[in-house]
N, C-alpha and C positions, 0 to 999 in steps of 0.2 A: 259307268256307270247314269250319271248325269245327261250327257250326252246320248248317248243309248237310248234314254226315259226322252229326253225332247225329241230325237228322231224319228218315234216309234207313235209320235202324237200325242204326247199327253199333254192335258191342260193344266198342270200343278207338279211343281216338285217339292220337298217342305225336308229340311232339319231337324233335330230336337237336341234338345236342351238337356246334357246331362253330364257331370261328370266322372260317371264311370258311365261300361256299357252294362245299363242295367238287368234285373235280373238274370245274367249269369254271371260267371268267371269273372270277376271283376277288377283282376290283372291284364285282361284282355286292351286293346286303346280304343280311346272314346277321344276325341278329335272337338272343339270347342266349340260352339252352336254360332255364336257372332262371326267368327270368322268362317266356320262355312258361310256359311246365309251371307257373308260376303262374297266370297272366292264363289258356291252359287252363279249369284247375278252377274259377275263377271263372265262365266263362259258359258253362258246360254242368253239365248235373244228374245225366246218366242214365251217358253213357260213364266208360269209365276211361283215369283218363290218365296218359300214362306217357309216359316217354323211355327208346329204343333209339338207341346207349346214351350214359351221366355217362360221358366221359374221366378217370380214374384219378387222368393224372397235370394234370389243369385246375386242381384246386381239393382244400384239405382234405377228407379224411372228414368229419371234425366238421362243416363249415360244410356241408356238403351231407345231413349226417345231421338238423340241424337245421332247411333248406330243402324236404326232400322230407317231413318230421313236419310243417311248415308249410301245403305244396302240400296233406297229407290232409286236414286238421279244412278248409283251405278246400274241399277237395273232397267230404266228406264220407264219410270212406272209401273214395276208390275210387284212390288212388294206387298206378302199376305201375313200379318203380324197377330201372334198368338200368344197370349198370354194367361198362366193357370196359379195356381196357391202353391205349386208345388208335392211334391207327397213323398220322393223317395227319402225318407229321414235319415239312412245310411252318407248320403253323398254328404248331407248337410254336418253331423258329425263328423267327420272324416276334416273336413272343410272349415270348424271352428262358424258354425253359421249358426244362428238361433233357428231351433225349429222349432215354431208356437202349437197353442195348441187349433185346432182347424176354423173355431169361432174368429179366434186373431189373426189367424190366416186370411180367411177371407176377407175382413174389417180393411190389411194390407194390400189384399189383390184390388180391392174396390177403390181402397187411393191410389192405387199404383198405374190402373188403369184410368184414373181422371187427370192423373200428371199427366200421361203420356199423351190421352190426346188432347189435351190443353197447349203441350209444348206445340204441336201438330199444327193449332192450326192458331192460337193466341199473339198478336206482338209482342207479348211479356206476359209471362205465372206467375200471381203471387198466390203460394197454399202455401196454407196452418193446419196440417195436419194430426193425428195419431199419431203414422210414420215417418212423414215425408213433412220439408218445410223448405217452402224455393221465395226466393223475396229476387222481386224481378228477376227470371230468371228469361232467359232467349231460347229460343232453335232455330239459329239460319246456316241452311239454307230454307225453306219449308218444303215438305213432300213434294213433287211432282204432281202426285196422285193428291184431289180438295185434300180430302183425309182417308189418309190409307183407315181398310177394313181393318177391327183390331176384333180376334177371334178371343174366346174366350173358352179354356175347356171344364169341366168338369164335369158333375157326376153323382153326388149327392145331393138332396131335398132341396136346402139352403143354398148350395153351388150351382144349383139350377135353377133356383129365382135370380139370382145375383146374375146369372150369366145374361139369362135376358133382359132384365135391368141397365146393365155395365156395358155390354157387347153388344157389337156388329152382325155376329156368326159364334155359332158353338160348336163345340169337336169332344168327341168321343170317340171310344176305341175299346173295340170289344165286344162289341151287346146284339143282341137279337133281333131283329128287325120288331118285334113287339116290343122286349125294352127302348129300342131306341124310339118309339110311338111314343111311350109313353112318357121319357123323361121328354122328347122334343115339343109336348105335350104342356110341361110341365115351363121348359122356359119359357115358350111364345108366350103363355098365357100370360109372363112377367112385359113381356118386352114391349114396349111403346109403341113401335110402331112395325110387328109380327108378320106384316106384308114385305117389308123389305129385309128382314132379318134373313139372312145365311144361314143351312148345318150341313154339316159333315161328320163322317163314322171311316173311322182306321179300321182297315178288315189287313188279315191276314190273308195270302196268296200261295198255294200248293198245289204243283203239281197233278196232273193229272195222271193218277196209280203212284203216285210217291207215296211210302208211311206217311201216315198224317201225323202222329205223336211223334215220331222219329224227327219229322222234319218241324216239327215244334218249338220240341227239347233241343236241337243243335243251334235254335235263334232265338228263342228265350227261355230257356233251362228251369226253373221248378214253374216257370207264371204260364207250363205249356198248359195245364190243368183247366187255368183259370181260362184264357182266351179262347176257349172252343167254340164258344158262341158263335163266334165272331171271324169265320173262315170263308173263304171260298175253294172249292175245292172240286173238282168232276171236269166231263167234257164242259165245252162252250155253250153247249145248253143250258147246261146243269147251273155253270155259273152267273152264264146272261138271267134264268129263272129268278137265283139269290139274290144279285144285283136287282132285281127287278123290286123285290118284296122290298127289300130297303127305301129303294124308291117309292113305289107304295105307302109306305111308311113316312114319306116325307123329309129323305134327305133330296139336298142340292149336293152333295159331291161325294164319292167315296174315293177314300183315299187306300190305295193300297201299301201296308207295312211293309216294305222293305229289310232285311239289315239280314248281316251279313255273317255266311256267306250267300252273296248278291244272286239271284238265279234269274241271269239276265234273257236268256232265248225265253227261258216261263213268262216274262212282260213284256218281252215281244209282241210270243203268241196269242196273249190277249190284248193287245194290243191290234193285231190286224184279227185274230176270228172276235172276238166281245167288243169294244170300244165302238166300232163302227154299227152297232145294234141300238145304241146309245146314240147318237152321235148328231151334236142338237146344237147352237147356239151357249154356246155355257154362260153359265150364271155371275156374270162378272160385275 
């Protein structure tokens, strides 16, 4: 799938950070994110390699920072790093991880991003926070990129403002263009440098003529109804018009949320018929 997507001419491939295939049958397979992220870096040569997004509740930020630097080197400087507060409560409970109140998870996320960014750029890091303590911590080598972009996944009002404050980019999934525009405004209003801030939205792609609900239920399970606002479907003209509405709403990146069973043919068709209509220098 990764090789086919890169060959088709996409700019970015992302993995996700889950312990279970969330929202569908949890007994199905789900590979671990950091391992997949490293593998993605190794088997591709041109695409940005990202994760939207790592949960701040699953790993120590120092461990993630060191892994991220390794992936940046493996990829020749193509790393994109997403971090979020985490939401899949069942995964936390199953593995004995504390699932805190939303406000607590947001405070943890803020410290997490600050620690990771400091380890990317500082020779040594001393940090004494509510959740994390570092004493003369080093992360060497440094990334090939001067400071890899950190994307923050967020949806709620407080989380949106925090994403603007601490992130270099913001990601959200399965919202309408109008909702995207409203939430993007909240993010950018809190960003210190909104002109340099990047935004992205994850959307499902349904091949023309395929039953919309059946397609979503097979890949998203009970969440199919909840994501229906963020769907691309129909002819190439219809998909182009839909993407245009997100671009008009301020999106810098459109991310196709492909889930198993993967439909490589529809993604190749999208690349051939839709991407050329928007091809320009990527906002990297």
